[in-house]
N, C-alpha and C positions, 0 to 999 in steps of 0.2 A: 521472426523478424521483430515482433512487438517487444520482446524481452531484451533486445540488444541495447537499447538506450537507457533503460532503467526509469525510475520514477521515485517520488517521494511518498512516505507514509509516516505518520506519527504513532509512536508506541506510548501509551499512557498506562503506567503502573500505579494503581491507587491502592495503597496499603490499608486505607481505612475501610474500603468496601471489598478488598481483596480481589481486585480485578486487574487484568493485564490484556488490554484491548489495542488493536492496531487500527488506526483510521487511514485507510488506503486511498490516496488521491489518484491512483492510476487504473481504476476499474472501467471497463468498457464492455460493450455487448458484441461478441463475435458474430452474432446473427444479424447485426445491423445491415440493412441493404447498402451495398457498395462499400462494405467494411474496408477492404484493402485500398481502394481509391481514396476514401476519406482519410484513412490513416496516413497514407503517403503524402497527402496534400495538407495534413495538419488540420483537417476539418471534422475529425471524429469527436463525438461528444464523450466526455469522461465523467465518471460519477465518483462520489465518495461512498466507500463501503466500509463496514466494520466487521472484524472477526477477532477471535481470541488469538493471542500471539502464538500459542502452541500450534494451532492450525495453520497459521500464516507461515511459521518457521518450517513445519513439516512439508508443506507444499513446495517451498523454496528448496529444501533439501532434496525432495523427490525429483525436482526438475533441474537439479544441479546449478541453481542460481545463488549468487552471493547476497548477503545482507551486511550492510555497514551501519552500525549504530553510533550515532553521535549523542552523547548525553548532554542535555541542556542544564546548566547550573542556574536554576531558577530559585528565587526566594519563596518562602511560604505564601506571601501575598500574590506573587506572580502565578504560582500554581493555582 
């Protein structure tokens, strides 16, 4: 049920340090007491987690979930 509604994450590709990291804003603890009730009431605490994009993508492919990427057209100063 938790994957039905989706969430947001930022993928940051840094060509200077050669990193490709996902900052995931939809992370939560399945073992949280009262998980389902808190989730359905919108009271579940969410966390920011980070992982390499290759790992993030692999998990989504394994679980048959889609990823939509929107590229932000930022200037060098904004980056």
